[in-house]
C-alpha positions as CSV (number, residue, x, y, z in Angstrom):
1,M,229.1,3.8,-44.8
2,V,226.8,1.4,-43.0
3,S,223.8,3.8,-42.9
4,G,224.0,4.6,-46.6
5,T,224.0,8.3,-46.1
6,L,227.0,8.8,-48.5
7,D,227.3,7.1,-51.8
8,K,230.7,5.6,-52.9
9,P,231.9,8.4,-55.2
10,L,231.1,11.1,-52.6
11,Q,232.8,9.2,-49.9
12,A,235.9,8.7,-52.1
13,A,236.0,12.4,-52.9
14,I,235.8,13.3,-49.2
15,V,238.7,10.9,-48.4
16,I,240.8,12.3,-51.2
17,I,240.2,15.9,-50.2
18,V,241.1,15.1,-46.5
19,I,244.3,13.4,-47.6
20,L,245.3,16.2,-49.9
21,T,244.7,19.0,-47.4
22,T,246.6,17.0,-44.7
23,F,249.7,16.8,-46.8
24,L,249.4,20.2,-48.6
25,A,248.5,22.4,-45.7
26,P,252.0,22.6,-44.0
27,S,253.7,23.6,-47.3
28,L,251.1,26.1,-48.2
29,L,251.1,27.7,-44.8
30,R,254.9,27.9,-44.8
31,F,254.7,29.7,-48.2
32,A,251.9,32.0,-47.1
33,F,253.7,33.1,-43.9
34,K,257.1,33.3,-45.4
35,Q,258.9,36.4,-44.2
36,S,260.2,38.7,-46.9
37,V,262.7,40.4,-44.7
38,E,265.7,38.8,-43.0
39,P,265.2,37.8,-39.4
40,Q,266.5,40.3,-36.8
41,E,269.5,39.6,-34.7
42,P,268.7,37.5,-31.6
43,I,268.1,39.4,-28.4
44,E,270.7,38.4,-25.8
45,Q,269.5,37.4,-22.4
46,A,271.4,40.3,-20.8
47,D,269.3,42.7,-22.7
48,L,266.1,41.1,-21.4
49,L,267.2,41.3,-17.8
50,G,267.9,45.0,-18.0
């Protein structure tokens, strides 16, 4: 950083954490919200129209 507010090791750690969370988040969210039951049968359009 130009202003010198962050030293090099802290800046490197922040960049690594940002990269890791960017790539790991989709997989972890998919695992966390995985449905344990099978999906229901799709509702046909005729059922929606009444």
